[in-house]
Residue, then its C-alpha position, 0 to 999 in steps of 0.5 A: m718675927p711676927r706671923a705675918m712677916q714671915p712668907l712676905l719675906a718669902s716673897t721678897v726673897l723670891g723674887s729678887m730671885l727671880a729676877l737677878c735670874g731672869l736678869t743675867g740671861c739678858a747680860s749675855r747676848p751680843a750687842p747687834p750690830p748697828s746697821v747701816l740705812v742709806v737714803a737717795t737724795q735728789p739734789c736741790p736746785a741752790p742760789v747762784r751766788p749774786v754779783l753785789p754793787m759795789l760803793d764808792g769810796t770817793l764818796p761818803f759812806d752815808a752817800p746817797p749812790n753808796v746808801a743805795a748799793l748798801l740797800k740793793r747789797d741788802d737784798a741781794l744778800r737776804g734773797y741768797a740766803k734764803g735761797l741757800e736755807a732751802a736747800v737746806d731744807c729740800y736735803r734735810a727734808q728727803t734725809a728726816p726719819m720715815e718717823n716724822r714724814 
């Protein structure tokens, strides 16, 4: 074995032993119990469920009165969905982790 290899081998063995001894000390420590974070939230306004206009079953589906009723239903449901999303966003904003605020 060349002379330069002996110090390299010795330092590798010594470093490996120190690393193994250093890592074993951490393994015997018990894991900390999980912490519980209680977040008080304020009530968020939720939209009132809309009353949808009925379709006239005696008319064809694409009759002008039914089309008008469908468009009103569509507008009402879109507004209701936006209100529900706003309520969910309100609660998400209150319960977001502190680093995201």
